[in-house]
C-alpha positions in Angstrom: 4.5 11.0 68.0 4.0 9.7 71.6 1.1 7.7 72.2 -1.3 9.2 74.6 -2.9 6.3 77.1 -5.6 8.9 78.5 -6.9 8.6 74.8 -9.2 5.7 75.3 -10.7 7.3 77.8 -11.8 10.3 76.2 -13.1 7.8 73.3 -15.1 5.8 75.7 -17.1 8.8 76.4 -18.7 9.3 73.2 -22.2 9.6 73.0 -22.8 9.5 76.8 -24.7 12.2 78.5 -24.9 12.6 82.4 -27.9 14.3 83.4 -29.0 15.2 87.3 -26.7 17.8 87.9 -27.4 20.4 90.0 -30.3 22.6 88.9 -31.2 19.9 85.9 -28.1 21.1 84.2 -26.6 17.9 82.1 -23.6 17.2 80.2 -22.8 15.8 76.6 -19.8 14.5 75.0 -19.2 13.7 71.4 -15.8 12.5 70.6 -14.6 10.3 67.4 -11.2 9.4 65.6 -10.6 11.5 62.7 -7.5 11.9 60.5 -4.8 14.0 62.0 -4.3 17.5 60.7 -2.6 20.9 61.5 -6.0 21.6 63.2 -6.4 18.4 64.8 -2.5 16.9 64.9 -3.9 14.4 67.7 -6.5 12.5 65.4 -9.6 13.1 67.5 -12.9 15.5 67.1 -14.4 16.1 70.1 -17.1 18.5 71.7 -17.7 18.1 75.4 -21.0 20.7 76.6 -22.9 21.3 79.8 -26.4 22.3 79.4 -28.6 23.6 81.3 -32.5 22.5 82.2 -33.9 23.7 79.2 -31.0 22.3 77.0 -29.1 25.3 76.1 -25.6 25.1 75.8 -24.0 26.7 79.0 -20.2 26.2 78.6 -18.4 23.9 76.0 -15.0 22.6 74.9 -14.4 21.6 71.6 -12.4 21.2 68.2 -14.9 21.4 65.7 -13.2 25.0 63.8 -10.2 27.1 64.3 -11.4 30.8 66.1 -10.5 34.1 65.6 -7.6 35.3 67.8 -7.0 39.5 68.0 -3.6 40.1 68.7 -3.7 44.0 69.0 -5.5 45.3 66.1 -4.8 42.1 63.8 -7.2 39.2 64.0 -5.8 35.6 63.3 -6.8 32.2 62.9 -6.0 29.7 65.9 -3.2 27.1 64.2 -4.9 24.3 66.4 -9.0 24.2 66.7 -8.9 23.6 70.5 -11.0 26.0 72.2 -13.4 27.0 75.0 -17.0 28.6 75.0 -17.3 29.9 78.5 -21.1 31.3 77.7 -24.1 30.9 74.8 -22.9 32.8 72.0 -19.3 33.0 72.9 -17.2 32.6 69.8 -14.4 30.9 72.0 -11.0 31.1 73.4 -8.0 29.1 72.7 -7.6 26.2 74.6 -4.1 24.7 75.0 -4.7 21.2 74.5 -1.9 19.3 76.3 -3.3 15.5 76.7 -6.8 13.7 76.9 -6.5 13.5 80.6 -6.0 17.3 81.1 -9.4 17.7 78.8 -11.3 15.6 80.8 -10.1 17.0 84.0 -10.4 20.8 82.8 -13.9 20.1 81.5 -14.9 18.9 85.0 -13.5 22.0 86.9 -15.1 24.0 84.8 -18.6 22.5 85.0 -18.3 22.2 89.0 -17.4 26.2 88.9 -20.2 26.9 86.9 -22.7 24.6 88.8 -21.2 26.5 92.2 -21.7 30.1 90.3 -25.4 29.0 89.8 -26.7 27.7 92.9 
């Protein structure tokens, strides 16, 4: 398996909270190394979330658990745990993890889009 050089950047975000975003929004990062498994093949567990001023999660990307994927009348569990929560209470949709740099980029693109929509 090749080494992802952007993984160190993602790991450095662990525990970071960034406030002062538009409308009182803030983001939080929880990231740590874990043993590689089928659900987390790159050996990292992460949660990156956007919260409103009251602290409610508005958006999130994580790999805490497998999600249910509907295919016609059947429901299956995702093979990897990477997914996106698009709103409060959203069970999540599959996220095609490529590398840590893409994950960070995709998170901030979504945050920017959401904050723009909430103006």
